[in-house]
N, C-alpha and C positions, 0 to 999 in steps of 0.2 A: 504494500500500500504506500502511496505517496506520503512522504513526510518532509516537512520543512522546519528546521529548528534555527531560529535567529538568536544571536547572542552578541554581546559586546557593548550594549547600551549602558547608560548611566547618567550621572549628573556631572555637568561640565560647565565652566564659566564661559561667557562670551569670548570668542577668539581662540578657544581651545579646540582640541581634536579628539576624535574617536574613530575606531576602526570596527565596523560591524562585520560579523560573519554569518553565513547562512549555510548550514549543512543540509544537503538534499539526499534523499534516498527514495527507492521505490519506482524509479523510472530511469530511462537512459539519459542521464544528465547532459552528456556531451552533445546531444542532438537538439537541445532546446536553447533558444534565447532565454535569458533570465533578466528579471527586473527587480529593483527595489521600489517599494511604495511606502508612503507614510500617511498617517491619519492623525491630525491634531484634534484635540477635544472639540466636539461639536462642529467639525468640518468634515467634508467628504474626503475619502481616500484619494490621494493624488500620486501619479507616476513620477518618480524621482530620477531614475536612471535605468538604462537598458543596455545589455551587452549581448552580442551575437553568440551563437553556439560555440564558435571557435575562439572567441575573445578578441577578434580583430576589429570589430565595429562597436561603437558606443554612442549613446544618445543621452542627453541630460535635460532635465527641466531647466528653463532659463534661470530660475531662482537659485540654482546650485552650481551652474557652470563656473568653472575655474576654482571651485572650492571642494567639490566632491569628485572622487574617482572610483568607478566601478571596475572590478577585475574578477577573474575566475581562475580556478585551478581545477581542470577537468580530471586530473589524477586523484584529486581529493573530493570530488563532487561538492565543491564549495564555491560560493560567490561572496565577494567582499565589497564593502563600501567604506572607503577611506574618506572621512569627513574632516575638513580643516576649516579654520576661520569660522567656527560655528556662531550662529546668531540665535537670539531668543526665538525667532520665528521658525527655526528648525525643530523646535520642540514638538515631538510627536511620537507615536508608536510606529516603528519601522518594521515592515514586512518584506519578505522576498517571495517571489512566485515566478513561474514560467511566464513568458510573454508570447502571445496575449495571456492574461491571467486565467488560470483555471479556478474551479470552485473550491479547491483545497488550499487552505491558508494555515500558516503556523501560528504560534502564540504571539509573535512579534517581540520586539525588544524596545523598551522605553528609552528615549533620548530626551533629556531635559537640559536645556541651556538657560542658565539663570545665574545671576550674581547675588 
């Protein structure tokens, strides 16, 4: 069965950094594009970043361009999101999923940017 396990979130001050990880299992990871999504309190889930199945192509939401980097290691079935120069508006629960998103979601990992 498909499983997605996000980790690496936490509390960080504005300007700080976090590296999120998503461990995937239950499907042929290397054949799927993967994305990070986030959902802030009382807001809709939004697409943050996407990476192609081989890791050669990436896309980012305009709000995170230049600050976030998505990457993947197909030998580890893991996708990462390196987040730098964090802002309070980045506060959200972060989720990974295949792209386009399937109905299967993990628990997410909370990122809180606050002073």
